[in-house]
C-alpha positions in Angstrom: 93.8 166.4 118.7 91.2 164.7 120.8 90.7 163.7 124.4 88.6 161.5 126.6 87.0 163.1 129.7 85.6 160.4 132.0 82.3 161.1 133.8 79.7 159.0 135.7 77.8 158.3 132.5 80.7 157.1 130.4 83.5 158.9 128.5 83.0 162.1 126.6 85.1 162.4 123.4 86.4 166.0 123.3 87.4 167.5 120.0 90.5 169.8 119.8 88.6 173.0 120.4 86.6 171.5 123.3 89.8 170.3 124.9 91.4 173.7 124.6 88.3 175.2 126.2 88.5 172.7 129.1 92.2 173.4 129.6 91.6 177.2 129.6 88.8 176.8 132.2 91.1 174.7 134.4 93.9 177.2 134.2 91.6 180.0 135.4 90.5 178.2 138.6 91.9 179.5 141.8 94.1 177.1 143.8 95.6 175.5 140.7 99.2 174.9 141.3 101.5 176.2 138.5 104.7 174.1 138.6 107.4 173.8 136.0 107.9 170.1 136.5 105.1 167.8 137.5 105.6 165.1 140.1 105.3 161.5 138.9 102.1 159.7 139.9 102.2 157.4 143.0 100.8 154.4 141.0 102.5 154.3 137.5 100.9 151.0 136.7 97.4 152.3 137.1 98.2 155.3 134.9 99.7 153.0 132.2 96.5 150.9 132.3 94.3 154.0 132.0 96.4 155.3 129.1 95.9 152.0 127.3 92.1 152.0 127.9 91.8 155.6 126.8 93.8 155.1 123.7 91.6 152.2 122.7 88.4 154.3 123.3 89.7 157.1 121.1 90.8 154.7 118.4 87.4 153.1 118.4 85.6 156.5 118.2 87.8 158.2 115.6 85.0 158.1 113.0 83.0 160.4 115.3 85.5 163.2 114.8 84.9 163.2 111.0 88.5 163.9 110.3 89.6 164.6 106.7 92.4 162.0 106.8 92.3 158.7 104.9 93.9 156.9 107.8 93.7 158.8 111.0 95.9 157.6 113.9 96.0 158.0 117.6 99.1 158.8 119.7 99.6 160.0 123.2 100.5 163.7 123.6 99.8 164.3 127.3 98.1 163.0 130.4 96.3 165.2 132.9 95.9 163.8 136.4 94.4 165.3 139.5 96.9 165.8 142.2 96.2 165.5 145.9 
């Protein structure tokens, strides 16, 4: 498991344990809504574009993860978006 975390200097590639740490930190923040079903984004096309770009970034940086697999692959598991 890996993720891309965008920032002003580019994209950070997060390994599984880093992603879990980030998610734990987010869940502890006050004011975080806890809902059973998330609402769809207002602009689905933009989200689809970002998913495609992020997938390409992860695929191009798989070697940085030093995975023990002969042919590692990338597939979407989740998308986390800020909500207004």
